[in-house]
C-alpha positions in Angstrom: 50.3 104.0 110.6 51.8 100.6 111.3 52.1 100.0 107.5 53.9 103.3 107.1 56.4 102.5 109.9 57.0 99.2 108.4 57.8 101.0 105.1 60.2 103.5 107.0 62.1 100.5 108.6 62.4 98.8 105.2 63.7 101.9 103.5 66.3 102.4 106.5 67.4 98.9 106.1 67.7 98.9 102.4 69.9 102.1 102.8 71.9 100.5 105.5 72.5 97.4 103.3 73.3 99.5 100.0 75.8 101.5 102.1 77.4 98.3 103.2 77.6 96.7 99.8 79.2 99.8 98.3 81.9 100.6 100.9 82.5 97.0 101.8 82.0 95.1 98.2 85.2 93.6 98.5 85.1 92.7 102.2 84.4 89.5 103.8 81.4 89.8 106.1 83.5 90.0 109.1 85.4 93.0 107.5 82.3 94.9 106.6 82.7 97.2 109.6 86.4 98.1 108.5 87.4 101.8 108.3 86.3 103.9 105.7 88.5 104.3 102.6 91.1 106.8 102.8 91.9 109.5 100.5 95.4 110.4 98.7 97.1 113.6 99.6 95.6 115.3 96.5 92.0 114.3 97.6 91.8 111.5 95.2 89.2 108.9 96.4 87.8 105.5 95.6 84.2 106.0 95.0 83.3 102.5 93.8 84.5 98.9 93.9 83.6 95.9 91.8 84.5 92.3 92.0 85.5 90.8 88.8 86.3 87.2 89.9 87.7 85.8 93.2 90.9 87.5 93.0 90.4 90.5 90.9 88.5 93.7 91.3 88.0 97.0 89.8 88.3 100.5 91.8 86.9 103.6 90.5 89.0 106.6 91.5 87.8 110.1 91.5 91.0 112.0 90.6 91.8 115.8 91.0 94.8 115.2 88.8 92.6 114.1 86.0 89.4 116.0 86.8 87.5 113.0 86.1 87.0 109.3 87.4 88.9 106.3 86.1 89.3 102.8 87.0 92.1 100.7 88.2 92.3 97.1 88.1 93.8 94.9 91.1 94.9 91.3 91.3 95.2 90.3 94.9 97.3 87.2 95.9 96.0 84.1 97.9 95.5 85.0 101.5 94.8 88.9 100.7 92.7 90.8 102.9 92.0 94.7 103.1 92.1 94.4 107.0 95.2 92.2 107.2 98.2 93.3 109.2 100.4 92.1 106.4 101.6 94.1 103.3 102.2 92.7 99.9 104.8 93.4 97.3 103.2 95.4 94.3 103.7 95.3 90.4 102.2 98.2 88.7 101.4 97.4 85.0 101.0 100.2 82.5 99.1 99.7 79.3 99.9 101.0 75.7 98.3 103.7 73.7 94.8 103.5 72.4 94.1 100.9 74.9 92.8 100.7 78.5 93.4 99.3 82.0 91.7 96.0 81.2 94.3 95.3 78.3 96.6 93.3 80.6 93.7 90.8 81.8 92.2 90.8 78.4 95.2 89.9 76.3 97.6 88.0 78.6 97.6 85.3 81.2 98.6 87.8 83.9 96.2 86.5 86.4 97.5 82.9 86.2 100.9 84.2 86.3 100.4 86.3 89.3 98.6 83.5 91.1 102.1 81.8 91.6 103.4 84.7 93.5 102.4 86.4 96.8 102.2 89.6 94.7 99.5 92.3 94.0 99.2 93.6 90.5 97.8 96.9 90.1 96.6 98.0 86.5 95.5 101.8 86.4 93.9 103.5 83.3 96.4 105.6 81.3 94.3 107.2 78.9 93.8 106.6 75.1 97.0 108.8 74.5 97.8 110.0 78.1 101.5 109.3 77.3 102.4 108.8 81.1 103.2 112.5 81.9 101.6 115.6 83.3 100.6 117.3 80.1 102.6 120.6 79.5 99.7 122.3 78.0 102.2 124.9 76.2 103.8 125.6 79.6 100.3 126.4 81.4 100.4 122.9 83.1 96.9 121.4 84.3 95.1 118.5 83.5 95.6 115.7 82.7 98.3 114.9 85.0 98.7 111.3 84.4 102.1 111.2 86.0 100.6 112.5 89.3 97.6 110.2 89.1 100.0 107.1 88.7 102.8 108.0 91.0 100.9 109.7 93.7 97.3 108.9 93.7 97.1 105.5 92.8 100.2 104.4 94.7 98.7 106.2 97.9 95.3 104.7 97.3 96.7 101.3 97.1 98.8 101.4 100.1 96.4 103.3 102.4 93.5 101.1 101.5 94.4 97.7 99.9 97.5 96.8 102.2 99.8 97.3 99.0 103.5 97.4 100.4 106.5 99.8 99.3 108.3 97.0 97.6 107.3 98.2 94.1 108.1 97.1 90.4 106.7 98.6 87.3 106.4 97.2 83.7 104.6 98.4 80.7 104.4 98.1 76.9 104.9 100.5 74.3 103.8 104.0 75.8 103.4 102.3 79.2 106.9 101.0 78.8 108.0 104.4 78.3 106.1 105.1 81.4 107.6 102.7 83.7 111.0 103.7 82.9 110.4 107.4 82.9 108.8 107.1 86.1 111.5 105.2 87.8 113.9 107.9 86.5 111.9 111.1 87.6 111.1 109.2 91.1 114.2 107.7 92.1 113.7 105.0 94.5 109.9 104.7 93.9 110.5 101.3 92.2 113.0 98.6 92.8 112.5 97.3 89.1 111.3 98.8 85.9 110.7 96.9 82.8 109.7 98.2 79.4 108.5 96.2 76.2 108.6 98.2 73.1 108.8 101.5 74.8 110.4 104.9 73.4 112.9 105.2 76.0 115.1 107.9 74.4 112.5 110.8 73.8 114.7 113.3 72.4 116.7 111.0 70.0 117.2 112.9 66.7 114.2 112.1 64.8 111.9 110.6 67.5 110.0 113.7 68.4 108.9 114.2 65.0 107.7 110.7 64.7 106.0 110.9 67.8 104.2 114.2 66.9 103.3 112.5 63.5 101.7 109.3 65.1 99.9 111.7 67.6 98.2 113.3 64.5 97.5 110.2 62.6 96.3 107.9 65.5 94.6 110.5 67.6 92.9 113.1 65.2 91.5 115.9 67.1 94.0 115.8 69.7 96.9 118.4 69.9 100.1 116.3 70.4 102.0 119.5 71.1 100.0 119.7 74.5 101.8 116.7 76.1 105.4 117.8 76.1 105.3 121.0 74.1 106.9 121.6 70.8 110.2 119.8 70.5 112.3 122.7 69.4 110.7 125.6 71.6 110.2 123.5 74.8 113.2 121.2 74.4 114.0 121.4 78.0 110.7 119.8 79.0 111.2 117.2 76.6 114.6 116.5 78.2 113.2 116.4 81.5 110.8 113.4 80.6 113.7 111.6 78.8 114.9 108.3 80.3 118.1 108.8 78.3 118.8 112.1 79.8 117.9 111.0 83.2 119.6 107.8 83.0 121.9 108.5 86.2 118.8 108.4 88.0 118.3 104.8 87.3 121.2 103.7 89.5 120.0 101.3 91.9 116.8 100.3 90.0 116.8 97.0 88.0 116.1 97.8 84.5 114.6 95.5 81.7 114.6 96.8 78.0 113.3 94.8 75.2 112.2 95.5 71.5 112.4 94.4 68.2 114.6 96.7 65.8 114.4 95.7 62.1 110.8 96.4 61.4 110.3 93.1 59.7 107.9 90.4 60.6 109.0 87.8 63.1 108.0 84.2 64.2 104.9 85.6 66.2 103.4 87.7 63.5 100.5 86.6 61.4 101.1 85.9 57.7 99.6 88.9 56.4 99.3 89.4 52.6 98.6 92.2 50.3 97.2 95.3 51.7 97.0 93.9 55.2 100.7 93.4 55.3 101.2 96.8 54.0 99.2 98.4 56.9 100.8 96.0 59.5 104.5 97.0 58.2 103.7 100.7 58.4 102.0 100.5 61.9 103.6 97.6 63.6 106.9 97.5 61.7 107.8 101.0 61.7 106.5 101.4 65.5 108.9 98.5 66.5 112.0 99.7 64.6 111.4 103.2 66.2 111.2 101.9 69.7 113.9 99.5 69.1 116.5 102.2 68.2 115.6 104.0 71.3 116.0 101.0 73.5 119.4 100.3 72.0 120.5 103.9 72.7 119.4 103.7 76.5 120.9 100.4 77.0 124.2 101.8 75.7 124.1 104.8 77.9 123.3 102.7 81.0 126.3 100.6 80.3 128.4 103.8 79.8 127.4 104.7 83.2 128.0 101.3 84.4 124.6 100.8 85.4 123.2 97.2 85.3 120.6 96.5 82.6 119.0 93.3 81.3 118.1 93.6 77.5 116.3 91.5 75.0 116.9 93.0 71.7 115.2 90.5 69.2 115.5 92.1 65.9 112.6 90.9 63.8 108.9 91.3 65.2 106.3 93.8 65.3 104.7 96.0 67.8 102.0 93.5 69.1 101.1 91.3 72.0 102.7 88.2 70.9 106.2 89.6 71.8 105.0 91.5 74.8 103.5 88.4 76.5 107.1 86.7 75.8 108.8 89.5 77.4 106.5 89.7 80.4 107.3 86.1 81.2 111.0 86.6 80.6 111.3 89.5 82.9 108.6 88.3 85.4 111.2 86.4 87.9 113.7 89.5 87.8 110.6 91.7 89.0 109.4 89.1 91.6 113.0 88.7 92.8 113.5 92.6 93.2 110.4 93.2 95.2 110.8 90.1 97.4 107.7 88.2 96.0 108.0 84.7 96.9 106.6 81.9 94.7 103.8 80.0 96.2 103.0 77.3 93.7 
């Protein structure tokens, strides 16, 4: 009996310790008794947390908007604590297509850059080809609802559980850049600044829908690209309702940064491909960048026509790749930090 009582006590202790680790994995010992993690209005909940390094962690979110669980990576500033009375400015960073939430920390020095400021950086999953929208599904709606996940669930979970403030900026590359600008236009006032690097920001520009649909068939075989916004002709209104160019007036009051190459030619940061490798790079990286560039030129002109301030860096030569996006992130970073009041600390 004594040995059985000891076994039960040890089992109870193990359960208590395990529960504390799961619920308080990101907390200092003194914070382990902090209030339970709060849900978003949709019922989205943080179900797991994993420390990546001293300042970075991943949160797993069970999302009703997506009907699945996905991850969000968070970089925290010096002095951050989940139980602090202070709130921090936040930069939401959106990845490109056929990539994931880890791309910013994998392919850039964003952690070092963020360490110089008192800013949180939140990098949510956006799907292989989520397109930063609640999918139209031929008018039926339903999942996946990436826009709802990003603009409601993620933001609410960050603000309710991790001391994220309401001074927000958004940046993204490729489809993530499209997402940053589209979210800013569709949710006026949500972000103080939005930056796009090589994003398609004039969705309904003549010829662009056909290119987007063709890329969907080529790069995501088995996925029906018409489920995203519908068919460009039959569901034109839905396309327009997700087009930053059409919604440009809504960007007044939000700082905007647009950058892209335009020629489709290789630039100084592109590797010296030869032969078939050059052809493939030109077809993918060159054409993609030229298409994005045309839409950036278009949106910039529209904003200036409306007398809405916009910062642009249209750099002509250069393909659709990280070398240029890293440069653009660094160019626009001080503008975003200033907009959200993130002070430099080192």
